[in-house]
C-alpha positions as CSV (number, residue, x, y, z in Angstrom):
1,X,-3.7,-12.5,5.1
2,X,-5.4,-9.3,3.9
3,X,-8.8,-8.1,4.5
4,X,-10.9,-5.5,2.7
5,X,-10.9,-3.5,5.9
6,X,-7.3,-2.6,5.1
7,X,-8.4,-1.1,1.8
8,X,-11.1,1.0,3.4
9,X,-8.5,2.7,5.5
10,X,-6.7,4.1,2.4
11,X,-7.2,7.8,3.2
12,X,-6.4,7.4,6.9
13,X,-3.2,5.5,6.2
14,X,-2.1,8.1,3.6
15,X,-2.8,10.9,6.0
16,X,-0.6,9.3,8.6
17,X,2.2,8.6,6.1
18,X,2.2,12.1,4.8
19,X,2.0,13.9,8.2
20,X,4.9,16.3,8.4
21,X,6.4,14.9,5.2
22,X,8.4,17.3,3.1
23,X,8.5,17.1,-0.7
24,X,6.1,14.9,-2.8
25,X,3.3,13.2,-0.9
26,X,2.7,9.5,-1.0
27,X,-0.1,8.4,-3.4
28,X,-0.4,4.8,-2.4
29,X,-0.5,3.3,1.2
30,X,1.9,0.7,2.4
31,X,-1.0,-1.9,2.7
32,X,-1.5,-1.7,-1.1
33,X,2.2,-2.3,-1.7
34,X,2.0,-5.2,0.6
35,X,-1.0,-6.6,-1.2
36,X,0.7,-6.3,-4.5
37,X,3.8,-8.1,-3.1
38,X,1.6,-11.0,-2.0
39,X,0.0,-11.3,-5.4
40,X,3.5,-11.2,-7.0
41,X,4.8,-13.9,-4.7
42,X,1.8,-16.1,-4.9
43,X,1.6,-16.2,-8.7
44,X,5.4,-16.3,-9.2
45,X,5.2,-13.3,-11.5
46,X,8.3,-12.0,-13.2
47,X,9.6,-8.5,-12.3
48,X,9.0,-7.3,-15.8
């Protein structure tokens, strides 16, 4: 599913996401959001 290699690429992924982006910059990469989604789905956590 997820590897720790994805988390080591945090800065690289953020730089790619923020390249030529106007306005506020992203603070969290898509891989982190994906990892949180997996945890949420696996443990059947509520939205609040």
